[in-house]
C-alpha positions as CSV (number, residue, x, y, z in Angstrom):
1,X,41.7,20.0,-32.4
2,X,42.0,16.5,-30.8
3,X,42.3,18.1,-27.4
4,X,39.0,20.0,-27.9
5,X,37.3,16.9,-29.1
6,X,38.5,14.9,-26.1
7,X,37.4,17.7,-23.7
8,X,33.9,17.8,-25.3
9,X,33.6,14.0,-25.2
10,X,34.6,13.9,-21.5
11,X,32.2,16.8,-20.7
12,X,29.3,14.9,-22.3
13,X,30.4,11.3,-21.7
14,X,31.3,11.4,-18.0
15,X,27.8,12.4,-16.7
16,X,26.2,9.8,-19.0
17,X,28.5,7.1,-17.7
18,X,27.8,8.1,-14.1
19,X,24.1,7.9,-14.8
20,X,24.4,4.5,-16.4
21,X,26.8,2.9,-14.0
22,X,25.7,4.3,-10.7
23,X,21.9,4.1,-10.1
24,X,20.4,6.4,-7.6
25,X,20.5,5.1,-4.0
26,X,17.2,3.6,-3.0
27,X,15.7,5.7,-0.3
28,X,14.0,2.7,1.2
29,X,12.7,3.8,4.5
30,X,9.7,2.5,6.3
31,X,7.3,5.4,5.7
32,X,4.4,5.7,8.1
33,X,1.5,7.6,6.7
34,X,-1.1,9.4,8.9
35,X,-4.5,7.9,7.9
36,X,-6.7,9.7,10.4
37,X,-8.0,9.7,14.0
38,X,-9.0,6.3,15.4
39,X,-11.6,7.8,17.7
40,X,-13.8,8.5,14.6
41,X,-13.8,4.8,13.6
42,X,-16.8,2.8,14.7
43,X,-15.9,-0.5,16.4
44,X,-16.3,-3.7,14.3
45,X,-17.4,-1.8,11.3
46,X,-15.0,-1.5,8.3
47,X,-14.3,2.0,6.9
48,X,-12.5,2.7,3.7
49,X,-9.8,5.4,4.4
50,X,-7.9,7.3,1.7
51,X,-4.4,8.5,2.3
52,X,-1.4,9.8,0.3
53,X,1.9,8.1,0.2
54,X,5.2,9.2,-1.5
55,X,6.9,6.7,-3.9
56,X,10.4,7.2,-5.2
57,X,10.9,6.3,-8.9
58,X,14.5,6.9,-9.7
59,X,15.1,10.5,-9.0
60,X,11.5,11.4,-9.1
61,X,9.2,11.4,-6.0
62,X,5.6,10.7,-6.8
63,X,2.7,11.3,-4.4
64,X,0.1,8.6,-4.8
65,X,-3.4,8.2,-3.4
66,X,-4.1,4.9,-1.7
67,X,-6.9,3.3,0.2
68,X,-7.3,0.8,3.0
69,X,-10.2,-0.9,4.6
70,X,-9.7,-0.3,8.3
71,X,-11.4,-2.2,11.1
72,X,-11.3,-1.0,14.7
73,X,-11.9,-4.0,16.9
74,X,-13.6,-4.1,20.3
75,X,-10.2,-3.9,22.2
76,X,-9.3,-0.7,20.2
77,X,-6.7,-2.6,18.1
78,X,-6.8,-1.7,14.4
79,X,-6.4,-3.8,11.3
80,X,-6.0,-2.3,7.8
81,X,-6.6,-4.4,4.7
82,X,-5.2,-3.7,1.2
83,X,-7.9,-2.6,-1.3
84,X,-7.4,-5.5,-3.8
85,X,-9.0,-8.9,-3.8
86,X,-6.4,-11.7,-3.6
87,X,-7.9,-13.5,-6.5
88,X,-7.3,-11.2,-9.5
89,X,-6.7,-7.8,-7.8
90,X,-10.2,-6.4,-8.2
91,X,-11.6,-3.8,-5.8
92,X,-13.9,-5.2,-3.2
93,X,-16.3,-3.5,-0.8
94,X,-18.1,-4.1,2.5
95,X,-21.6,-5.5,2.3
96,X,-23.6,-4.5,5.5
97,X,-26.4,-7.0,4.8
98,X,-24.0,-10.0,4.5
99,X,-21.5,-8.6,7.1
100,X,-18.7,-9.5,4.8
101,X,-16.3,-8.1,2.2
102,X,-17.5,-8.9,-1.3
103,X,-15.5,-8.9,-4.5
104,X,-18.2,-8.3,-7.2
105,X,-16.1,-9.6,-10.1
106,X,-15.8,-13.3,-9.1
107,X,-17.9,-13.4,-5.9
108,X,-15.2,-13.9,-3.4
109,X,-16.3,-13.3,0.2
110,X,-14.1,-12.4,3.1
111,X,-15.0,-12.2,6.8
112,X,-14.3,-9.2,9.0
113,X,-11.0,-10.9,10.0
114,X,-10.0,-10.9,6.3
115,X,-10.2,-14.7,5.9
116,X,-11.7,-16.3,2.8
117,X,-15.3,-17.3,3.4
118,X,-16.3,-18.3,-0.1
119,X,-15.2,-18.0,-3.8
120,X,-12.1,-18.4,-5.8
121,X,-9.8,-16.2,-3.7
122,X,-6.7,-18.3,-2.8
123,X,-5.7,-16.5,0.4
124,X,-6.9,-14.0,3.0
125,X,-6.8,-10.2,2.3
126,X,-3.4,-8.6,2.4
127,X,-2.7,-6.4,5.4
128,X,-1.0,-3.1,6.0
129,X,1.4,-2.7,9.0
130,X,-0.4,-0.4,11.4
131,X,0.4,1.4,14.6
132,X,-1.4,4.0,16.7
133,X,0.3,7.0,18.1
134,X,-1.4,9.8,20.0
135,X,-4.8,8.6,18.7
136,X,-3.7,8.7,15.1
137,X,-3.7,5.7,12.8
138,X,-0.3,5.3,11.0
139,X,-0.2,2.9,8.0
140,X,3.0,1.3,6.9
141,X,3.9,-1.2,4.2
142,X,1.4,-3.7,2.6
143,X,2.2,-7.3,3.6
144,X,1.1,-10.2,1.4
145,X,-1.0,-12.7,3.4
146,X,0.0,-16.3,3.4
147,X,-2.1,-19.5,3.7
148,X,-5.7,-20.3,3.0
């Protein structure tokens, strides 16, 4: 009787202990996501691009939709800004008339270079790591901007 009880406890308890004591290995790899063809981007004019990125949550892989404001500069280099204002995380947009990014919630203004022009935002827009391969824009991790 005690032997059966011990066998059942081990059969149920060992997987639970492994689950609690050994968390899943973090699959932290620098994922580059294809965001599109840079030939379609007009120079010095921001375009909001949408892309999908996989995120690992424990054992579960979740595909999330993300956006970035992408600016192709005159020398064909590309800058991609995170979609949230650095003040309180509101979504901002490009204002053609003002030639600036505008956060409508608290009136923060950002220049084409992502720097704060006016408003309560404490720092420039956050930037994604970007690289261009075979004419395709690849977006990496979002980096927090520093400074004012």
